[in-house]
Structure formats: C-alpha cells, structure tokens
C-alpha positions as CSV (number, residue, x, y, z in Angstrom):
1,M,139.1,27.9,-52.9
2,S,136.5,29.8,-50.9
3,E,137.4,28.2,-47.5
4,Q,140.8,27.8,-46.0
5,E,141.5,24.2,-45.4
6,G,144.9,24.5,-43.6
7,D,143.7,26.6,-40.6
8,G,141.8,23.8,-38.9
9,S,138.3,25.2,-39.7
10,P,135.8,22.6,-40.9
11,S,135.5,22.7,-44.7
12,G,132.5,20.4,-45.0
13,F,130.9,17.3,-43.6
14,T,133.2,15.6,-41.1
15,L,132.7,12.9,-38.5
16,D,134.0,13.2,-35.0
17,K,136.3,10.2,-34.4
18,E,136.3,10.8,-30.7
19,F,132.5,10.3,-30.6
20,L,132.8,7.1,-32.5
21,N,135.3,5.9,-29.9
22,S,133.1,7.0,-27.0
23,L,130.6,4.7,-25.2
24,K,127.6,6.3,-27.0
25,G,129.3,5.9,-30.3
26,R,130.1,2.3,-29.7
27,I,126.6,1.6,-28.6
28,L,125.2,3.2,-31.7
29,L,127.6,1.1,-33.9
30,A,126.6,-2.1,-32.1
31,E,122.9,-1.2,-32.6
32,L,123.6,-0.6,-36.3
33,V,125.5,-3.9,-36.8
34,L,122.9,-5.9,-34.9
35,C,120.0,-4.4,-36.8
36,F,121.8,-5.3,-40.0
37,V,122.4,-8.9,-38.8
38,V,118.7,-9.3,-37.7
39,F,117.6,-7.9,-41.1
40,I,119.8,-10.4,-43.0
41,C,118.5,-13.3,-40.8
42,F,114.9,-12.3,-41.4
43,A,115.6,-11.9,-45.2
44,A,116.9,-15.5,-45.2
45,S,113.9,-17.0,-43.4
46,I,110.8,-14.9,-42.7
47,S,110.5,-12.1,-45.1
48,S,107.3,-10.6,-43.5
49,Y,109.4,-9.2,-40.6
50,L,111.9,-7.2,-42.7
51,A,110.4,-3.8,-42.2
52,A,111.2,-3.3,-38.5
53,P,114.9,-4.1,-38.7
54,L,115.4,-2.1,-41.9
55,L,113.6,0.9,-40.4
56,E,115.5,0.8,-37.2
57,F,118.8,0.4,-39.1
58,I,118.0,3.6,-41.1
59,I,116.9,5.5,-38.0
60,T,120.0,4.4,-36.0
61,L,122.2,5.3,-39.0
62,I,120.6,8.8,-39.1
63,F,121.2,9.3,-35.3
64,L,124.8,8.1,-35.7
65,I,125.5,10.6,-38.5
66,I,123.8,13.4,-36.6
67,F,125.7,12.7,-33.3
68,S,129.0,12.0,-34.9
69,S,128.9,15.1,-37.1
70,R,127.7,17.2,-34.1
71,Y,124.7,18.5,-36.0
72,H,122.6,18.0,-32.9
73,F,124.3,21.1,-31.4
74,R,123.2,23.1,-34.4
75,L,119.6,21.7,-34.5
76,T,118.5,23.0,-31.2
77,S,114.7,22.8,-31.9
78,L,114.6,19.2,-30.8
79,N,115.3,17.8,-27.3
80,W,117.9,15.3,-28.5
81,P,118.3,13.3,-25.3
82,C,114.5,12.8,-25.1
83,T,114.3,11.9,-28.8
84,D,117.1,9.4,-28.5
85,F,115.5,7.9,-25.4
86,L,112.2,7.4,-27.2
87,R,114.0,5.9,-30.2
88,C,115.7,3.3,-27.9
89,V,112.6,2.5,-25.9
90,S,110.4,2.1,-29.0
91,A,113.0,-0.1,-30.7
92,A,113.4,-2.3,-27.7
93,V,109.7,-2.9,-27.5
94,I,109.4,-3.5,-31.3
95,F,112.3,-6.0,-31.3
96,L,111.1,-7.7,-28.2
97,V,107.7,-8.4,-29.8
98,I,109.2,-9.4,-33.2
99,S,111.8,-11.7,-31.5
100,I,109.2,-13.5,-29.4
101,V,106.9,-14.0,-32.5
102,A,109.9,-15.1,-34.6
103,A,111.0,-17.6,-32.0
104,A,107.4,-19.0,-31.6
105,R,106.8,-19.3,-35.4
106,S,110.2,-20.5,-36.4
107,S,109.4,-24.3,-36.4
108,G,113.1,-25.2,-36.6
109,E,114.2,-22.7,-39.2
110,G,117.8,-21.6,-38.5
111,G,117.4,-18.1,-39.9
112,A,114.4,-17.3,-37.7
113,I,115.9,-18.7,-34.6
114,T,119.1,-16.7,-35.2
115,A,117.1,-13.6,-35.9
116,A,115.2,-14.1,-32.7
117,L,118.5,-14.6,-30.7
118,F,120.1,-11.5,-32.2
119,G,116.8,-9.7,-31.7
120,F,116.9,-10.4,-27.9
121,I,120.5,-9.3,-27.8
122,L,119.5,-6.1,-29.6
123,V,116.7,-5.5,-27.0
124,C,119.4,-5.7,-24.3
125,V,121.6,-3.2,-26.2
126,F,118.7,-0.8,-26.8
127,S,117.6,-1.1,-23.2
128,Y,121.1,-0.4,-22.0
129,D,121.3,2.7,-24.3
130,A,118.0,4.0,-23.0
131,F,119.1,3.5,-19.4
132,N,122.4,5.4,-20.1
133,I,120.5,8.2,-21.7
134,Y,118.0,8.4,-18.8
135,K,120.7,8.3,-16.2
136,A,123.1,10.8,-17.9
137,N,120.7,13.4,-19.4
138,L,117.2,13.2,-18.2
139,L,117.9,12.9,-14.5
140,E,120.5,15.7,-14.6
141,Q,118.0,17.9,-16.4
142,A,115.3,17.2,-13.9
143,A,117.8,17.8,-11.0
144,G,118.8,21.1,-12.6
145,E,115.2,22.2,-12.9
146,N,114.4,21.3,-9.3
147,Q,117.4,23.3,-8.0
148,G,116.6,26.3,-10.3
149,G,113.0,26.3,-9.0
150,A,114.0,26.1,-5.3
151,A,116.4,29.1,-5.7
152,V,113.7,31.4,-7.0
C-alpha cells in the first residue's frame, strides 16, 4: 500500500458526516429529496417539465458532494458562498414559475397538483437556504471589507 491507512490520514474520497448532520447539510439533503419527489411527480403527470427538477437535482447533488467532501476548501478559484447563493436563488425562481404553471395547467391531475405543492415547498427551502447563506457569509464578508477599508 502506498498510503498509510491507520494513521488517520485520508486515503481517498471521504464524506464528512459532521457536515451531513449540520444545518447546511440537512438543507441540501432536503433540497435533494424534494427535487427528486417533484421530478417523480412531473414524470407521472406532465413530462414537459422534467428538465428543471432533474437539472436542479444533479446540481444540488454536486454541491452536496463538494461540500461534504470539503473540496470547496481545495478549489479556491470560485467564491463558493456566492455560487451557492446564486444556485439557491435561481432554483427558487425556476421552481416558483414551474409550480405556478403546473398548478394552473393541472386540470385536476393528481401528479401535477402534488408536483406544484412540493414545488412550492421546495421554493421555501431554497429561499431559506439563500437567506442563511446571505446572512452567514455575504454580510460577514461585506462587514470585514468595510472594517478593513476604514483601518487603512
């Protein structure tokens, strides 16, 4: 073996279980599950709206893997809080529009109404995640820049 596995050093791809139990990890898992539920509901009723939930499911899964494996600390070329904030805001807007259209065009179809309902719940979860990101990271970063500029 080229790497020592018994000394506590990482020997490959590992997920941080503490992150998965944190608030951000739980929010990402909730977004992932709700995207999958909306995808299944749209697959059962209105197949023309499948692309948005599937794309958001894949993007959320990628962010969950990046954050839980702590690769965002290694990939420093991106502003991760800003990227995550934009992901949440764009997903909330997309799901709001799709849920309104699905509710309006459902005409009594159970799958479309369920997809719209879970879509509205998903809009709330994405909005809450965006608010937490804004409050925790972007405001602190702006406050740090203002204090740093005043001291010079």
